[in-house]
PyMOL Python script that loads the backbone (N, CA, C, O; Angstrom):
from pymol import cmd

cmd.read_pdbstr("""\
ATOM      1  N   UNK A   1      -5.314  -7.381  -0.517  1.00  0.00           N
ATOM      2  CA  UNK A   1      -5.259  -6.070  -0.107  1.00  0.00           C
ATOM      3  C   UNK A   1      -4.979  -6.011   1.381  1.00  0.00           C
ATOM      4  O   UNK A   1      -5.551  -6.811   2.121  1.00  0.00           O
ATOM      5  N   UNK A   2      -4.164  -5.144   1.849  1.00  0.00           N
ATOM      6  CA  UNK A   2      -3.931  -4.988   3.333  1.00  0.00           C
ATOM      7  C   UNK A   2      -5.205  -4.753   4.016  1.00  0.00           C
ATOM      8  O   UNK A   2      -6.060  -4.020   3.518  1.00  0.00           O
ATOM      9  N   UNK A   3      -5.364  -5.349   5.143  1.00  0.00           N
ATOM     10  CA  UNK A   3      -6.582  -5.146   6.016  1.00  0.00           C
ATOM     11  C   UNK A   3      -6.084  -3.965   7.055  1.00  0.00           C
ATOM     12  O   UNK A   3      -6.870  -3.135   7.511  1.00  0.00           O
ATOM     13  N   UNK A   4      -4.771  -3.993   7.348  1.00  0.00           N
ATOM     14  CA  UNK A   4      -4.348  -3.009   8.348  1.00  0.00           C
ATOM     15  C   UNK A   4      -3.773  -1.819   7.571  1.00  0.00           C
ATOM     16  O   UNK A   4      -3.079  -2.038   6.578  1.00  0.00           O
ATOM     17  N   UNK A   5      -4.027  -0.591   7.973  1.00  0.00           N
ATOM     18  CA  UNK A   5      -3.534   0.577   7.301  1.00  0.00           C
ATOM     19  C   UNK A   5      -1.963   0.560   7.347  1.00  0.00           C
ATOM     20  O   UNK A   5      -1.343   0.019   8.263  1.00  0.00           O
ATOM     21  N   UNK A   6      -1.372   1.197   6.282  1.00  0.00           N
ATOM     22  CA  UNK A   6       0.131   1.194   6.192  1.00  0.00           C
ATOM     23  C   UNK A   6       0.859   1.758   7.450  1.00  0.00           C
ATOM     24  O   UNK A   6       1.934   1.247   7.763  1.00  0.00           O
ATOM     25  N   UNK A   7       0.345   2.775   8.188  1.00  0.00           N
ATOM     26  CA  UNK A   7       1.045   3.256   9.318  1.00  0.00           C
ATOM     27  C   UNK A   7       1.215   2.120  10.405  1.00  0.00           C
ATOM     28  O   UNK A   7       2.266   1.928  11.016  1.00  0.00           O
ATOM     29  N   UNK A   8       0.083   1.409  10.567  1.00  0.00           N
ATOM     30  CA  UNK A   8       0.137   0.343  11.616  1.00  0.00           C
ATOM     31  C   UNK A   8       0.967  -0.849  11.057  1.00  0.00           C
ATOM     32  O   UNK A   8       1.694  -1.454  11.845  1.00  0.00           O
ATOM     33  N   UNK A   9       0.913  -1.223   9.771  1.00  0.00           N
ATOM     34  CA  UNK A   9       1.825  -2.206   9.214  1.00  0.00           C
ATOM     35  C   UNK A   9       3.307  -1.859   9.447  1.00  0.00           C
ATOM     36  O   UNK A   9       4.131  -2.707   9.790  1.00  0.00           O
ATOM     37  N   UNK A  10       3.584  -0.610   9.248  1.00  0.00           N
ATOM     38  CA  UNK A  10       4.962  -0.169   9.413  1.00  0.00           C
ATOM     39  C   UNK A  10       5.407  -0.294  10.847  1.00  0.00           C
ATOM     40  O   UNK A  10       6.514  -0.745  11.138  1.00  0.00           O
ATOM     41  N   UNK A  11       4.514   0.118  11.750  1.00  0.00           N
ATOM     42  CA  UNK A  11       4.822   0.085  13.211  1.00  0.00           C
ATOM     43  C   UNK A  11       5.013  -1.468  13.574  1.00  0.00           C
ATOM     44  O   UNK A  11       5.953  -1.825  14.285  1.00  0.00           O
ATOM     45  N   UNK A  12       4.190  -2.265  13.115  1.00  0.00           N
ATOM     46  CA  UNK A  12       4.262  -3.690  13.311  1.00  0.00           C
ATOM     47  C   UNK A  12       5.603  -4.302  12.869  1.00  0.00           C
ATOM     48  O   UNK A  12       6.250  -5.078  13.571  1.00  0.00           O
ATOM     49  N   UNK A  13       5.955  -3.894  11.670  1.00  0.00           N
ATOM     50  CA  UNK A  13       7.276  -4.336  11.060  1.00  0.00           C
ATOM     51  C   UNK A  13       8.460  -3.851  11.897  1.00  0.00           C
ATOM     52  O   UNK A  13       9.442  -4.578  12.040  1.00  0.00           O
ATOM     53  N   UNK A  14       8.393  -2.727  12.411  1.00  0.00           N
ATOM     54  CA  UNK A  14       9.454  -2.153  13.278  1.00  0.00           C
ATOM     55  C   UNK A  14       9.568  -2.896  14.558  1.00  0.00           C
ATOM     56  O   UNK A  14      10.658  -3.193  15.046  1.00  0.00           O
ATOM     57  N   UNK A  15       8.375  -3.202  15.114  1.00  0.00           N
ATOM     58  CA  UNK A  15       8.306  -3.930  16.466  1.00  0.00           C
ATOM     59  C   UNK A  15       8.810  -5.397  16.230  1.00  0.00           C
ATOM     60  O   UNK A  15       9.454  -5.933  17.133  1.00  0.00           O
ATOM     61  N   UNK A  16       8.571  -6.027  15.150  1.00  0.00           N
ATOM     62  CA  UNK A  16       8.897  -7.434  15.035  1.00  0.00           C
ATOM     63  C   UNK A  16       9.745  -7.664  13.681  1.00  0.00           C
ATOM     64  O   UNK A  16       9.263  -8.310  12.750  1.00  0.00           O
ATOM     65  N   UNK A  17      10.927  -7.143  13.629  1.00  0.00           N
ATOM     66  CA  UNK A  17      11.627  -7.234  12.371  1.00  0.00           C
ATOM     67  C   UNK A  17      12.195  -8.634  12.073  1.00  0.00           C
ATOM     68  O   UNK A  17      12.381  -8.986  10.908  1.00  0.00           O
ATOM     69  N   UNK A  18      12.463  -9.408  13.084  1.00  0.00           N
ATOM     70  CA  UNK A  18      12.943 -10.757  12.835  1.00  0.00           C
ATOM     71  C   UNK A  18      11.856 -11.738  12.282  1.00  0.00           C
ATOM     72  O   UNK A  18      12.128 -12.732  11.608  1.00  0.00           O
ATOM     73  N   UNK A  19      10.645 -11.364  12.628  1.00  0.00           N
ATOM     74  CA  UNK A  19       9.501 -12.240  12.165  1.00  0.00           C
ATOM     75  C   UNK A  19       9.273 -11.991  10.699  1.00  0.00           C
ATOM     76  O   UNK A  19       9.114 -12.944   9.937  1.00  0.00           O
ATOM     77  N   UNK A  20       9.251 -10.715  10.265  1.00  0.00           N
ATOM     78  CA  UNK A  20       8.869 -10.288   8.969  1.00  0.00           C
ATOM     79  C   UNK A  20       9.966 -10.187   7.876  1.00  0.00           C
ATOM     80  O   UNK A  20       9.729 -10.282   6.672  1.00  0.00           O
ATOM     81  N   UNK A  21      11.170  -9.989   8.412  1.00  0.00           N
ATOM     82  CA  UNK A  21      12.259  -9.659   7.474  1.00  0.00           C
ATOM     83  C   UNK A  21      12.523 -10.712   6.505  1.00  0.00           C
ATOM     84  O   UNK A  21      12.729 -10.426   5.326  1.00  0.00           O
ATOM     85  N   UNK A  22      12.530 -11.965   6.945  1.00  0.00           N
ATOM     86  CA  UNK A  22      12.723 -13.241   6.019  1.00  0.00           C
ATOM     87  C   UNK A  22      11.616 -13.343   5.028  1.00  0.00           C
ATOM     88  O   UNK A  22      11.862 -13.682   3.870  1.00  0.00           O
ATOM     89  N   UNK A  23      10.376 -13.059   5.436  1.00  0.00           N
ATOM     90  CA  UNK A  23       9.191 -13.230   4.538  1.00  0.00           C
ATOM     91  C   UNK A  23       9.334 -12.060   3.467  1.00  0.00           C
ATOM     92  O   UNK A  23       9.204 -12.339   2.275  1.00  0.00           O
ATOM     93  N   UNK A  24       9.580 -10.853   3.840  1.00  0.00           N
ATOM     94  CA  UNK A  24       9.654  -9.703   2.868  1.00  0.00           C
ATOM     95  C   UNK A  24      10.792  -9.991   1.955  1.00  0.00           C
ATOM     96  O   UNK A  24      10.614  -9.899   0.741  1.00  0.00           O
ATOM     97  N   UNK A  25      11.967 -10.337   2.451  1.00  0.00           N
ATOM     98  CA  UNK A  25      13.170 -10.631   1.675  1.00  0.00           C
ATOM     99  C   UNK A  25      12.861 -11.638   0.620  1.00  0.00           C
ATOM    100  O   UNK A  25      13.234 -11.443  -0.537  1.00  0.00           O
ATOM    101  N   UNK A  26      12.179 -12.735   0.970  1.00  0.00           N
ATOM    102  CA  UNK A  26      11.825 -13.820   0.055  1.00  0.00           C
ATOM    103  C   UNK A  26      10.869 -13.272  -1.066  1.00  0.00           C
ATOM    104  O   UNK A  26      11.021 -13.645  -2.230  1.00  0.00           O
ATOM    105  N   UNK A  27       9.928 -12.424  -0.726  1.00  0.00           N
ATOM    106  CA  UNK A  27       8.984 -11.868  -1.765  1.00  0.00           C
ATOM    107  C   UNK A  27       9.712 -10.965  -2.666  1.00  0.00           C
ATOM    108  O   UNK A  27       9.487 -10.968  -3.876  1.00  0.00           O
ATOM    109  N   UNK A  28      10.617 -10.154  -2.090  1.00  0.00           N
ATOM    110  CA  UNK A  28      11.370  -9.196  -2.956  1.00  0.00           C
ATOM    111  C   UNK A  28      12.286  -9.941  -3.846  1.00  0.00           C
ATOM    112  O   UNK A  28      12.385  -9.601  -5.025  1.00  0.00           O
ATOM    113  N   UNK A  29      13.004 -10.992  -3.338  1.00  0.00           N
ATOM    114  CA  UNK A  29      13.998 -11.691  -4.138  1.00  0.00           C
ATOM    115  C   UNK A  29      13.267 -12.439  -5.352  1.00  0.00           C
ATOM    116  O   UNK A  29      13.720 -12.437  -6.497  1.00  0.00           O
ATOM    117  N   UNK A  30      12.177 -13.028  -4.996  1.00  0.00           N
ATOM    118  CA  UNK A  30      11.385 -13.681  -6.114  1.00  0.00           C
ATOM    119  C   UNK A  30      10.947 -12.722  -7.125  1.00  0.00           C
ATOM    120  O   UNK A  30      10.947 -13.054  -8.311  1.00  0.00           O
ATOM    121  N   UNK A  31      10.545 -11.470  -6.723  1.00  0.00           N
ATOM    122  CA  UNK A  31      10.128 -10.537  -7.722  1.00  0.00           C
ATOM    123  C   UNK A  31      11.217 -10.050  -8.542  1.00  0.00           C
ATOM    124  O   UNK A  31      10.975  -9.776  -9.718  1.00  0.00           O
ATOM    125  N   UNK A  32      12.442  -9.899  -8.052  1.00  0.00           N
ATOM    126  CA  UNK A  32      13.720  -9.595  -8.712  1.00  0.00           C
ATOM    127  C   UNK A  32      13.988 -10.740  -9.686  1.00  0.00           C
ATOM    128  O   UNK A  32      14.138 -10.505 -10.885  1.00  0.00           O
ATOM    129  N   UNK A  33      14.046 -11.891  -9.222  1.00  0.00           N
ATOM    130  CA  UNK A  33      14.397 -13.059 -10.035  1.00  0.00           C
ATOM    131  C   UNK A  33      13.462 -13.175 -11.299  1.00  0.00           C
ATOM    132  O   UNK A  33      13.906 -13.459 -12.412  1.00  0.00           O
ATOM    133  N   UNK A  34      12.297 -12.963 -11.069  1.00  0.00           N
ATOM    134  CA  UNK A  34      11.246 -13.055 -12.139  1.00  0.00           C
ATOM    135  C   UNK A  34      11.051 -11.838 -12.895  1.00  0.00           C
ATOM    136  O   UNK A  34      10.357 -11.857 -13.912  1.00  0.00           O
ATOM    137  N   UNK A  35      11.616 -10.759 -12.472  1.00  0.00           N
ATOM    138  CA  UNK A  35      11.604  -9.399 -13.098  1.00  0.00           C
ATOM    139  C   UNK A  35      10.145  -8.885 -13.191  1.00  0.00           C
ATOM    140  O   UNK A  35       9.846  -8.125 -14.112  1.00  0.00           O
ATOM    141  N   UNK A  36       9.262  -9.254 -12.310  1.00  0.00           N
ATOM    142  CA  UNK A  36       7.890  -8.786 -12.294  1.00  0.00           C
ATOM    143  C   UNK A  36       7.442  -8.505 -10.904  1.00  0.00           C
ATOM    144  O   UNK A  36       7.947  -9.058  -9.928  1.00  0.00           O
ATOM    145  N   UNK A  37       6.424  -7.579 -10.832  1.00  0.00           N
ATOM    146  CA  UNK A  37       5.789  -7.299  -9.585  1.00  0.00           C
ATOM    147  C   UNK A  37       4.392  -7.943  -9.633  1.00  0.00           C
ATOM    148  O   UNK A  37       3.586  -7.598 -10.497  1.00  0.00           O
ATOM    149  N   UNK A  38       4.107  -8.850  -8.736  1.00  0.00           N
ATOM    150  CA  UNK A  38       2.821  -9.694  -8.734  1.00  0.00           C
ATOM    151  C   UNK A  38       1.616  -8.682  -8.822  1.00  0.00           C
ATOM    152  O   UNK A  38       1.588  -7.647  -8.156  1.00  0.00           O
ATOM    153  N   UNK A  39       0.650  -9.051  -9.672  1.00  0.00           N
ATOM    154  CA  UNK A  39      -0.542  -8.263  -9.893  1.00  0.00           C
ATOM    155  C   UNK A  39      -1.279  -7.926  -8.723  1.00  0.00           C
ATOM    156  O   UNK A  39      -1.905  -6.866  -8.709  1.00  0.00           O
ATOM    157  N   UNK A  40      -1.287  -8.725  -7.692  1.00  0.00           N
ATOM    158  CA  UNK A  40      -1.794  -8.481  -6.384  1.00  0.00           C
ATOM    159  C   UNK A  40      -1.291  -7.174  -5.799  1.00  0.00           C
ATOM    160  O   UNK A  40      -2.078  -6.380  -5.285  1.00  0.00           O
ATOM    161  N   UNK A  41       0.094  -6.930  -5.878  1.00  0.00           N
ATOM    162  CA  UNK A  41       0.749  -5.757  -5.349  1.00  0.00           C
ATOM    163  C   UNK A  41       0.327  -4.461  -6.034  1.00  0.00           C
ATOM    164  O   UNK A  41       0.511  -3.369  -5.496  1.00  0.00           O
ATOM    165  N   UNK A  42      -0.267  -4.608  -7.286  1.00  0.00           N
ATOM    166  CA  UNK A  42      -0.517  -3.510  -8.153  1.00  0.00           C
ATOM    167  C   UNK A  42      -1.972  -2.953  -7.924  1.00  0.00           C
ATOM    168  O   UNK A  42      -2.381  -1.956  -8.519  1.00  0.00           O
ATOM    169  N   UNK A  43      -2.649  -3.598  -7.108  1.00  0.00           N
ATOM    170  CA  UNK A  43      -4.089  -3.277  -6.780  1.00  0.00           C
ATOM    171  C   UNK A  43      -4.129  -2.198  -5.588  1.00  0.00           C
ATOM    172  O   UNK A  43      -3.457  -2.298  -4.562  1.00  0.00           O
ATOM    173  N   UNK A  44      -4.991  -1.184  -5.873  1.00  0.00           N
ATOM    174  CA  UNK A  44      -5.012  -0.243  -4.818  1.00  0.00           C
ATOM    175  C   UNK A  44      -6.513  -0.023  -4.398  1.00  0.00           C
ATOM    176  O   UNK A  44      -7.441  -0.130  -5.199  1.00  0.00           O
ATOM    177  N   UNK A  45      -6.664   0.296  -3.071  1.00  0.00           N
ATOM    178  CA  UNK A  45      -8.000   0.574  -2.574  1.00  0.00           C
ATOM    179  C   UNK A  45      -8.155   2.104  -2.702  1.00  0.00           C
ATOM    180  O   UNK A  45      -7.356   2.856  -2.145  1.00  0.00           O
ATOM    181  N   UNK A  46      -9.194   2.562  -3.443  1.00  0.00           N
ATOM    182  CA  UNK A  46      -9.389   3.987  -3.724  1.00  0.00           C
ATOM    183  C   UNK A  46     -10.557   4.527  -2.831  1.00  0.00           C
ATOM    184  O   UNK A  46     -11.675   4.021  -2.919  1.00  0.00           O
ATOM    185  N   UNK A  47     -10.310   5.485  -2.031  1.00  0.00           N
ATOM    186  CA  UNK A  47     -11.250   6.119  -1.199  1.00  0.00           C
ATOM    187  C   UNK A  47     -11.546   7.540  -1.509  1.00  0.00           C
ATOM    188  O   UNK A  47     -10.587   8.310  -1.469  1.00  0.00           O
ATOM    189  N   UNK A  48     -12.745   8.027  -1.821  1.00  0.00           N
ATOM    190  CA  UNK A  48     -12.982   9.303  -2.175  1.00  0.00           C
ATOM    191  C   UNK A  48     -13.053  10.217  -0.912  1.00  0.00           C
ATOM    192  O   UNK A  48     -13.766   9.909   0.043  1.00  0.00           O
ATOM    193  N   UNK A  49     -12.352  11.262  -0.935  1.00  0.00           N
ATOM    194  CA  UNK A  49     -12.287  12.172   0.263  1.00  0.00           C
ATOM    195  C   UNK A  49     -12.657  13.701  -0.246  1.00  0.00           C
ATOM    196  O   UNK A  49     -12.154  14.172  -1.266  1.00  0.00           O
ATOM    197  N   UNK A  50     -13.481  14.331   0.482  1.00  0.00           N
ATOM    198  CA  UNK A  50     -13.959  15.613   0.176  1.00  0.00           C
ATOM    199  C   UNK A  50     -12.677  16.589   0.146  1.00  0.00           C
ATOM    200  O   UNK A  50     -11.843  16.542   1.050  1.00  0.00           O
ATOM    201  N   UNK A  51     -12.564  17.469  -0.933  1.00  0.00           N
ATOM    202  CA  UNK A  51     -11.438  18.442  -1.046  1.00  0.00           C
ATOM    203  C   UNK A  51     -11.478  19.392   0.069  1.00  0.00           C
ATOM    204  O   UNK A  51     -10.410  19.755   0.564  1.00  0.00           O
ATOM    205  N   UNK A  52     -12.574  19.826   0.511  1.00  0.00           N
ATOM    206  CA  UNK A  52     -12.794  20.766   1.606  1.00  0.00           C
ATOM    207  C   UNK A  52     -14.029  20.341   2.466  1.00  0.00           C
ATOM    208  O   UNK A  52     -15.004  19.866   1.882  1.00  0.00           O
ATOM    209  N   UNK A  53     -14.036  20.476   3.713  1.00  0.00           N
ATOM    210  CA  UNK A  53     -15.172  20.099   4.508  1.00  0.00           C
ATOM    211  C   UNK A  53     -16.452  20.906   4.233  1.00  0.00           C
ATOM    212  O   UNK A  53     -17.544  20.429   4.543  1.00  0.00           O
ATOM    213  N   UNK A  54     -16.348  22.080   3.676  1.00  0.00           N
ATOM    214  CA  UNK A  54     -17.446  22.904   3.457  1.00  0.00           C
ATOM    215  C   UNK A  54     -18.113  22.705   2.102  1.00  0.00           C
ATOM    216  O   UNK A  54     -19.133  23.328   1.811  1.00  0.00           O
ATOM    217  N   UNK A  55     -17.544  21.847   1.283  1.00  0.00           N
ATOM    218  CA  UNK A  55     -18.185  21.543  -0.136  1.00  0.00           C
ATOM    219  C   UNK A  55     -19.310  20.584   0.016  1.00  0.00           C
ATOM    220  O   UNK A  55     -19.433  19.825   0.977  1.00  0.00           O
ATOM    221  N   UNK A  56     -20.172  20.671  -1.052  1.00  0.00           N
ATOM    222  CA  UNK A  56     -21.360  19.850  -1.046  1.00  0.00           C
ATOM    223  C   UNK A  56     -20.959  18.406  -1.393  1.00  0.00           C
ATOM    224  O   UNK A  56     -20.281  18.102  -2.374  1.00  0.00           O
ATOM    225  N   UNK A  57     -21.498  17.468  -0.393  1.00  0.00           N
ATOM    226  CA  UNK A  57     -21.125  16.107  -0.477  1.00  0.00           C
ATOM    227  C   UNK A  57     -21.816  15.314  -1.607  1.00  0.00           C
ATOM    228  O   UNK A  57     -21.485  14.153  -1.844  1.00  0.00           O
ATOM    229  N   UNK A  58     -22.781  15.955  -2.302  1.00  0.00           N
ATOM    230  CA  UNK A  58     -23.489  15.349  -3.299  1.00  0.00           C
ATOM    231  C   UNK A  58     -22.973  15.548  -4.665  1.00  0.00           C
ATOM    232  O   UNK A  58     -23.466  14.956  -5.625  1.00  0.00           O
ATOM    233  N   UNK A  59     -21.963  16.392  -4.769  1.00  0.00           N
ATOM    234  CA  UNK A  59     -21.329  16.814  -6.041  1.00  0.00           C
ATOM    235  C   UNK A  59     -20.043  15.986  -6.091  1.00  0.00           C
ATOM    236  O   UNK A  59     -19.142  16.184  -5.276  1.00  0.00           O
ATOM    237  N   UNK A  60     -19.956  14.995  -7.115  1.00  0.00           N
ATOM    238  CA  UNK A  60     -18.824  14.086  -7.270  1.00  0.00           C
ATOM    239  C   UNK A  60     -17.427  14.895  -7.523  1.00  0.00           C
ATOM    240  O   UNK A  60     -16.365  14.456  -7.081  1.00  0.00           O
ATOM    241  N   UNK A  61     -17.498  15.971  -8.183  1.00  0.00           N
ATOM    242  CA  UNK A  61     -16.262  16.737  -8.504  1.00  0.00           C
ATOM    243  C   UNK A  61     -15.703  17.348  -7.229  1.00  0.00           C
ATOM    244  O   UNK A  61     -14.588  17.867  -7.275  1.00  0.00           O
ATOM    245  N   UNK A  62     -16.372  17.326  -6.132  1.00  0.00           N
ATOM    246  CA  UNK A  62     -15.825  17.957  -4.924  1.00  0.00           C
ATOM    247  C   UNK A  62     -14.931  16.935  -4.132  1.00  0.00           C
ATOM    248  O   UNK A  62     -14.393  17.238  -3.067  1.00  0.00           O
ATOM    249  N   UNK A  63     -14.816  15.761  -4.700  1.00  0.00           N
ATOM    250  CA  UNK A  63     -13.998  14.668  -4.123  1.00  0.00           C
ATOM    251  C   UNK A  63     -12.680  14.486  -4.861  1.00  0.00           C
ATOM    252  O   UNK A  63     -12.561  14.771  -6.053  1.00  0.00           O
ATOM    253  N   UNK A  64     -11.714  14.012  -4.125  1.00  0.00           N
ATOM    254  CA  UNK A  64     -10.440  13.717  -4.773  1.00  0.00           C
ATOM    255  C   UNK A  64     -10.199  12.233  -4.337  1.00  0.00           C
ATOM    256  O   UNK A  64     -10.564  11.858  -3.223  1.00  0.00           O
ATOM    257  N   UNK A  65      -9.545  11.343  -5.273  1.00  0.00           N
ATOM    258  CA  UNK A  65      -9.355   9.977  -4.888  1.00  0.00           C
ATOM    259  C   UNK A  65      -8.064   9.740  -4.089  1.00  0.00           C
ATOM    260  O   UNK A  65      -7.025  10.314  -4.416  1.00  0.00           O
ATOM    261  N   UNK A  66      -8.116   8.974  -3.135  1.00  0.00           N
ATOM    262  CA  UNK A  66      -6.927   8.596  -2.337  1.00  0.00           C
ATOM    263  C   UNK A  66      -6.719   7.124  -2.649  1.00  0.00           C
ATOM    264  O   UNK A  66      -7.612   6.327  -2.362  1.00  0.00           O
ATOM    265  N   UNK A  67      -5.588   6.716  -3.223  1.00  0.00           N
ATOM    266  CA  UNK A  67      -5.173   5.377  -3.512  1.00  0.00           C
ATOM    267  C   UNK A  67      -4.377   4.780  -2.447  1.00  0.00           C
ATOM    268  O   UNK A  67      -3.333   5.361  -2.154  1.00  0.00           O
ATOM    269  N   UNK A  68      -4.692   3.721  -1.819  1.00  0.00           N
ATOM    270  CA  UNK A  68      -3.927   2.979  -0.801  1.00  0.00           C
ATOM    271  C   UNK A  68      -3.334   1.699  -1.350  1.00  0.00           C
ATOM    272  O   UNK A  68      -4.085   0.772  -1.655  1.00  0.00           O
ATOM    273  N   UNK A  69      -2.070   1.607  -1.484  1.00  0.00           N
ATOM    274  CA  UNK A  69      -1.497   0.442  -2.059  1.00  0.00           C
ATOM    275  C   UNK A  69      -1.112  -0.468  -0.971  1.00  0.00           C
ATOM    276  O   UNK A  69      -0.981  -0.021   0.169  1.00  0.00           O
ATOM    277  N   UNK A  70      -0.915  -1.742  -1.240  1.00  0.00           N
ATOM    278  CA  UNK A  70      -0.443  -2.835  -0.393  1.00  0.00           C
ATOM    279  C   UNK A  70       0.964  -2.352   0.129  1.00  0.00           C
ATOM    280  O   UNK A  70       1.707  -1.739  -0.638  1.00  0.00           O
ATOM    281  N   UNK A  71       1.322  -2.614   1.379  1.00  0.00           N
ATOM    282  CA  UNK A  71       2.516  -2.247   2.025  1.00  0.00           C
ATOM    283  C   UNK A  71       3.698  -2.849   1.265  1.00  0.00           C
ATOM    284  O   UNK A  71       4.682  -2.166   0.980  1.00  0.00           O
ATOM    285  N   UNK A  72       3.580  -4.160   0.937  1.00  0.00           N
ATOM    286  CA  UNK A  72       4.694  -4.871   0.234  1.00  0.00           C
ATOM    287  C   UNK A  72       4.986  -4.187  -1.084  1.00  0.00           C
ATOM    288  O   UNK A  72       6.145  -4.119  -1.491  1.00  0.00           O
ATOM    289  N   UNK A  73       3.951  -3.668  -1.779  1.00  0.00           N
ATOM    290  CA  UNK A  73       4.234  -2.999  -3.089  1.00  0.00           C
ATOM    291  C   UNK A  73       4.924  -1.746  -2.963  1.00  0.00           C
ATOM    292  O   UNK A  73       5.614  -1.322  -3.890  1.00  0.00           O
ATOM    293  N   UNK A  74       4.769  -1.029  -1.719  1.00  0.00           N
ATOM    294  CA  UNK A  74       5.567   0.121  -1.480  1.00  0.00           C
ATOM    295  C   UNK A  74       6.947  -0.181  -1.306  1.00  0.00           C
ATOM    296  O   UNK A  74       7.779   0.571  -1.814  1.00  0.00           O
ATOM    297  N   UNK A  75       7.326  -1.250  -0.613  1.00  0.00           N
ATOM    298  CA  UNK A  75       8.638  -1.719  -0.375  1.00  0.00           C
ATOM    299  C   UNK A  75       9.296  -2.037  -1.789  1.00  0.00           C
ATOM    300  O   UNK A  75      10.382  -1.572  -2.135  1.00  0.00           O
ATOM    301  N   UNK A  76       8.566  -2.823  -2.510  1.00  0.00           N
ATOM    302  CA  UNK A  76       9.099  -3.173  -3.944  1.00  0.00           C
ATOM    303  C   UNK A  76       9.339  -1.932  -4.858  1.00  0.00           C
ATOM    304  O   UNK A  76      10.314  -1.850  -5.604  1.00  0.00           O
ATOM    305  N   UNK A  77       8.364  -0.959  -4.743  1.00  0.00           N
ATOM    306  CA  UNK A  77       8.567   0.253  -5.519  1.00  0.00           C
ATOM    307  C   UNK A  77       9.858   0.978  -5.187  1.00  0.00           C
ATOM    308  O   UNK A  77      10.530   1.481  -6.087  1.00  0.00           O
ATOM    309  N   UNK A  78      10.214   1.041  -3.929  1.00  0.00           N
ATOM    310  CA  UNK A  78      11.377   1.655  -3.513  1.00  0.00           C
ATOM    311  C   UNK A  78      12.641   0.905  -3.898  1.00  0.00           C
ATOM    312  O   UNK A  78      13.692   1.507  -4.122  1.00  0.00           O
ATOM    313  N   UNK A  79      12.525  -0.431  -3.974  1.00  0.00           N
ATOM    314  CA  UNK A  79      13.721  -1.214  -4.303  1.00  0.00           C
ATOM    315  C   UNK A  79      13.945  -1.343  -5.851  1.00  0.00           C
ATOM    316  O   UNK A  79      15.084  -1.515  -6.287  1.00  0.00           O
ATOM    317  N   UNK A  80      12.896  -1.261  -6.651  1.00  0.00           N
ATOM    318  CA  UNK A  80      13.111  -1.281  -8.051  1.00  0.00           C
ATOM    319  C   UNK A  80      13.600   0.047  -8.446  1.00  0.00           C
ATOM    320  O   UNK A  80      13.862   0.283  -9.625  1.00  0.00           O
TER     321      UNK A  80
END
""", "prot")
cmd.dss("prot")
cmd.show_as("cartoon", "prot")
cmd.util.cbc("prot")
cmd.orient("prot")
């Protein structure tokens, strides 16, 4: 799972494209050749967030789940 949030990962990739482009291209090409997306890329980190700040925090139905996927999985999703 990504340790760095997607926004910062995206900013880092924009700042250093030469460093990461070959790595990402290799991962994507291997996924295309094998016609699979690695299971690691399919795992999400789920964070509960209150629907409204005024709702009771002790009631579970007042939360909505936010799923954060691995940055590479988002790239693969757009390419497939």
